[in-house]
C-alpha positions in Angstrom: -21.6 8.6 7.6 -24.2 6.5 9.5 -25.8 3.8 7.4 -29.2 5.3 7.8 -27.9 8.6 6.5 -28.9 10.7 9.6 -25.5 11.4 11.1 -22.0 12.2 10.3 -19.3 11.4 12.9 -16.3 13.8 12.8 -13.3 13.7 15.0 -10.9 16.5 16.0 -7.2 15.5 15.5 -5.1 17.4 17.9 -2.2 14.9 18.3 -0.8 16.7 21.3 -3.9 16.3 23.5 -7.2 14.5 23.8 -9.9 15.0 21.2 -13.7 15.2 20.7 -16.1 13.4 18.4 -19.0 15.4 17.0 -22.2 13.8 15.8 -23.6 16.1 13.0 -27.1 16.0 11.6 -26.7 15.5 7.8 -29.8 17.5 7.0 -28.6 20.9 8.4 -24.9 20.1 9.5 -25.5 21.2 13.1 -23.8 19.3 15.9 -26.2 17.3 17.9 -23.9 15.5 20.3 -20.3 15.6 21.5 -18.3 12.7 22.8 -15.2 13.9 24.7 -12.1 11.9 25.1 -10.0 12.6 28.2 -6.6 11.0 27.4 -6.4 9.6 23.9 -7.1 11.1 20.4 -9.8 9.6 18.5 -8.6 8.3 15.0 -11.0 5.7 13.4 -14.7 5.8 13.5 -17.4 3.2 12.3 -21.1 3.1 12.8 -22.8 -0.3 13.3 -25.0 -1.5 10.3 -28.1 -0.4 12.4 -26.6 3.0 13.1 -27.2 2.6 16.8 -23.5 2.1 17.9 -20.4 4.1 17.1 -17.0 2.2 17.4 -14.0 4.5 18.1 -10.3 3.7 17.8 -8.1 6.2 19.8 -4.4 6.6 20.2 -2.0 8.0 23.0 1.1 9.4 21.2 4.5 9.2 23.3 7.7 10.1 21.8 8.7 6.5 21.6 6.7 4.9 18.9 7.0 1.4 20.6 5.0 2.8 23.5 2.2 4.1 21.5 -1.0 2.8 23.0 -4.3 2.3 21.1 -7.9 1.6 22.3 -11.2 0.7 20.9 -14.5 1.3 22.6 -18.1 1.1 21.6 -20.5 4.1 22.2 -24.3 4.3 22.2 -25.4 6.9 19.6 -28.4 8.1 21.1 -27.1 8.7 24.6 -23.4 9.4 23.7 -22.4 7.0 26.6 -19.9 4.2 26.4 -21.3 0.7 26.1 -18.0 -1.3 26.8 -14.7 -0.7 28.3 -11.7 -0.7 26.0 -11.7 -3.9 23.8 -8.6 -6.2 24.5 -5.7 -7.4 22.6 -3.9 -4.3 21.2 -0.2 -4.3 22.3 1.9 -1.1 22.7 3.4 0.0 19.5 0.3 -0.2 17.4 -1.3 3.1 16.0 -4.8 2.1 15.4 -6.1 4.4 12.7 -9.2 2.7 11.3 -12.3 0.5 12.4 -15.1 -1.2 10.4 -18.0 -3.2 11.1 -19.0 -6.5 9.2 -22.1 -6.1 7.3 -24.1 -8.2 9.8 -22.6 -6.3 12.7 -21.2 -9.4 14.3 -17.5 -8.5 13.9 -15.5 -5.3 14.3 -12.3 -4.8 12.6 -9.6 -2.4 13.5 -6.1 -1.8 12.2 -3.0 0.5 11.8 0.9 0.7 11.6 2.9 -1.4 14.2 6.3 0.0 15.2 9.2 -2.1 16.2 11.6 0.5 17.1 11.5 3.8 19.0 12.0 6.1 16.0 10.7 3.8 13.3 9.2 5.7 10.3 6.0 4.5 8.5 8.0 2.8 5.7 9.6 0.8 8.4 6.5 -0.2 10.1 4.3 -3.4 9.5 0.6 -3.3 10.0 -1.7 -5.1 12.2 -5.4 -6.1 11.8 -7.5 -7.1 14.7 -11.1 -8.6 14.6 -13.3 -8.6 17.7 -16.7 -10.3 18.2 -19.4 -7.7 19.0 -21.8 -10.1 20.7 -18.9 -10.7 23.3 -16.8 -7.4 23.1 -14.1 -9.0 25.4 -13.1 -11.6 22.8 -10.5 -11.1 20.1 -11.0 -14.2 17.9 -8.5 -13.2 15.2 -5.6 -10.9 14.0 -3.1 -10.8 11.2 -0.2 -8.9 10.2 0.7 -6.9 7.0 4.4 -6.8 5.7 7.0 -4.3 6.8 6.9 -1.3 4.6 3.2 -1.9 3.9 1.5 -0.6 7.1 -2.4 -0.4 7.0 -3.0 3.1 5.7 -6.6 3.5 4.7 -10.1 2.4 5.5 -11.1 -1.2 6.0 -13.9 -2.4 3.9 -15.9 -5.6 4.2 -17.7 -6.9 1.1 -21.6 -6.6 1.4 -21.8 -10.4 2.0 -19.1 -10.3 4.5 -16.9 -12.8 2.9 -13.9 -10.5 2.2 -12.1 -7.8 4.1 -10.2 -5.4 2.0 -7.1 -3.7 3.6 -5.4 -0.7 1.9 -1.6 -0.7 2.7 1.5 1.5 2.3 2.7 5.0 1.8 5.2 4.5 -0.9 5.0 0.8 -1.9 1.2 0.4 -1.8 -1.0 -2.5 -2.2 -4.6 -3.9 -1.5 -4.8 -6.9 0.6 -7.9 -9.2 0.7 -8.6 -11.5 3.6 -11.1 -14.3 3.4 -13.2 -14.1 6.6 -14.3 -17.8 6.5 -11.0 -19.2 5.8 -9.3 -16.8 8.0 -6.4 -16.2 5.6 -5.0 -13.7 3.0 -6.2 -14.7 -0.4 -5.0 -11.9 -2.6 -2.5 -8.9 -2.5 -2.8 -6.5 -5.4 0.1 -4.0 -5.9 -0.7 -0.4 -6.3 1.0 1.4 -9.2 0.3 5.0 -7.7 1.9 4.9 -4.3 0.4 3.9 -1.1 -3.4 3.4 -0.8 -4.8 5.8 1.7 -8.5 5.8 0.8 -10.9 3.1 -0.2 -14.7 2.2 -0.5 -16.5 -0.9 -1.9 -19.6 -0.7 -4.2 -22.9 -1.6 -2.7 -23.1 -4.6 -4.9 -19.6 -5.8 -3.7 -18.2 -6.0 -7.1 -16.0 -2.9 -7.3 -13.4 -1.4 -5.0 -12.4 2.3 -5.5 -9.1 3.5 -4.1 -7.2 6.8 -3.7 -3.5 6.8 -3.7 -0.9 9.0 -2.1 0.0 10.6 -5.4 -3.6 11.6 -6.0 -4.7 9.0 -8.6 -8.1 7.2 -8.0 -8.7 3.8 -9.5 -11.5 1.3 -9.6 -10.7 -2.5 -9.3 -12.6 -5.7 -9.7 -13.0 -7.3 -6.3 -13.1 -10.9 -7.6 -10.0 -10.7 -9.7 -8.2 -7.8 -8.4 -7.6 -6.4 -11.8 -7.9 -2.6 -12.4 -10.9 -1.4 -14.3 -10.7 1.2 -17.0 -8.6 4.3 -17.0 -7.5 6.1 -13.7 -9.7 8.9 -12.4 -7.5 11.9 -12.3 -7.6 15.4 -11.2 -6.8 15.3 -7.5 -3.5 16.4 -6.1 -1.4 14.3 -3.8 -2.6 12.9 -1.7 -6.1 11.5 -1.8 -7.8 12.0 1.5 -11.0 10.1 0.9 -13.0 8.3 -2.0 -16.6 7.2 -1.9 -18.8 5.5 -4.4 -22.4 6.5 -4.9 -25.1 4.0 -3.8 -25.9 3.0 -7.4 -22.1 2.6 -8.3 -22.3 5.1 -11.1 -20.3 7.9 -9.6 -17.2 8.4 -7.4 -16.4 11.5 -5.2 -12.8 12.0 -4.2 -11.2 14.7 -2.0 -7.5 15.6 -1.6 -5.0 17.3 0.8 -5.2 20.6 -1.0 -9.1 21.3 -0.9 -10.2 19.7 -4.2 -13.4 17.7 -4.4 -14.2 16.0 -7.7 -17.0 13.8 -9.0 -16.3 11.2 -11.8 -18.5 9.1 -14.0 -17.5 5.6 -13.3 -18.3 4.2 -16.7 -16.3 6.9 -18.8 -13.7 7.9 -16.1 -14.5 11.6 -16.8 -14.8 14.5 -14.3 -18.5 15.4 -14.3 -18.2 18.0 -11.4 -15.6 19.9 -9.5 -13.5 21.1 -8.0 -16.6 21.9 -5.9 -16.6 25.4 -4.4 -16.2 26.0 -0.7 -12.8 24.6 0.5 -9.8 26.9 0.0 -6.5 25.7 -1.3 -4.1 23.9 1.1 -7.0 22.8 3.1 -7.4 19.0 3.6 -10.8 17.8 3.0 -13.0 14.5 3.0 -16.2 13.8 1.1 -18.9 11.3 1.3 -22.2 10.6 -0.4 -25.3 10.5 1.8 -27.2 7.2 1.8 -29.4 8.1 -1.1 -26.7 9.4 -3.1 -28.3 12.8 -4.0 -25.9 14.8 -1.9 -22.2 14.9 -1.0 -21.0 16.2 2.4 -17.6 17.6 2.5 -15.7 18.3 5.8 -12.5 20.2 6.0 -9.7 20.1 8.4 -10.5 23.7 9.4 -13.8 22.4 10.8 -16.1 23.8 8.1 -18.5 21.6 6.3 -20.7 21.8 3.1 -23.7 19.9 1.8 -23.8 19.7 -2.0 -26.6 18.6 -4.2 -25.3 16.2 -6.8 -28.5 15.0 -8.4 -28.4 16.0 -12.1 -32.1 16.4 -12.2 -31.9 18.9 -9.4 -29.2 20.8 -11.4 -31.5 20.8 -14.6 -34.4 22.2 -12.5 -32.1 24.8 -11.0 -30.7 25.9 -14.3 -34.1 26.2 -15.8 -35.2 28.4 -12.9 -32.2 30.7 -13.4 -32.6 30.8 -17.2 -36.4 31.1 -17.4 -36.4 29.2 -20.5 -34.9 26.5 -22.7 -31.9 26.9 -25.0 -32.8 28.1 -28.4 -32.0 25.8 -31.4 -29.0 28.1 -32.2 -27.7 28.0 -28.7 -28.2 24.3 -28.5 -26.2 23.8 -31.8 -23.3 26.0 -30.3 -23.0 24.1 -27.0 -24.4 20.6 -27.7 -23.9 19.9 -31.4 -23.6 16.1 -31.0 -27.1 15.8 -29.5 -30.6 16.2 -30.9 -32.5 19.4 -29.8 -35.3 19.3 -27.3 -36.8 21.6 -25.0 -35.3 20.9 -21.5 -37.2 23.5 -19.5 -40.9 22.7 -20.5 -42.5 23.5 -23.8 
C-alpha cells in the first residue's frame, strides 16, 4: 500500500517465468498501470515515503541455488518507467524477497535467504540484509548477515524514527532481529515460540511490533524491550501470510494461506470480525489497512481482490438501515444483557 493510500502494488508470482507488477487504485480496485519484467520475477515491493517511487526486488531462479540472482531497481510511480539501473552489491545465491524504505526515504533495505550449496533448503540457508543510499543509488553503504537456519523470511520494518530496523527470520526456528541504524549493529534477537516469523508490521507510534508465524499464531511485541505483549492472537491457520496494524494501533488484521482474514482488538486480544467473506478455502490471501484505517483490502493468490469497510460506526449505520429501528428493550436484554439499554438507531 502506498503511504498516501492511493495505490496498491501487487506482483504476479510465476517462478518459472518473468512477472508483472500491477498498480491498483485502492478506491475501486482497478488496475491503473502495469510494470512488466522481462527476465526476473518481482518478489519484494516498497513505496517511498512520498509515494512517488516504487522499489522492486526481483529474482532469477536457476536449478542451482548458489546461482540464484537477485536485483533491485527503483521505478517512477507516475510514469511506470525505471529511475535507476539495478542497484549493486547482491552476489549470486541470494534470494532477495523483501525491500523497505527508511521513514525519511534516505535508505532502502533489502533482504532474503542466502544459499551456500546447490541444493540447500531454507533451514540450511542464512540471511543477508543490504542497505542502499537512495540519494546515490549506486552506493551500498552497509550489509549484515543473519544466522544459518534463520534466513530473512518476512517484511523488513523501520521504526518511525528510523532508529531500528526489525528483521523477521526463520521458517522453523524463528526470531526477530533488531538492527541499530546509527550504531550499525545488531542490538537484540528475540526468539519466536511459534515457528518462523513470516509476516510483520510496526505500529505508527513505533512502540509495538505485530508478527505472524508459520504456525498461524499472531503476536504483539514491545519494540523497546522485545517482550511479548498480552495473549497470542489466534484463529489463523498455518501459515500467516500477512499482518497489519491499523493506523491508530487498536486493531490488527491478519491473513493466512487458506483464505482466512481476521480482525483482532489489540487491547483484549479477541477476534472482532472474520473470517471475512470473499476468499475461498485453500486460497492464500494477504490483507492491509488503507492509510486512514477505515478499510481493509484483501488480495488473493488467484488475482481476486476485495475492499472491506471495517469502521464500526459504518457497521452501525448499515445495521440500522437494514433493521429500520433500534432493538427493543427485550431484544437488548437477550443479546446485550451486560450493557445499559439505549436507542442505537435514533430515537
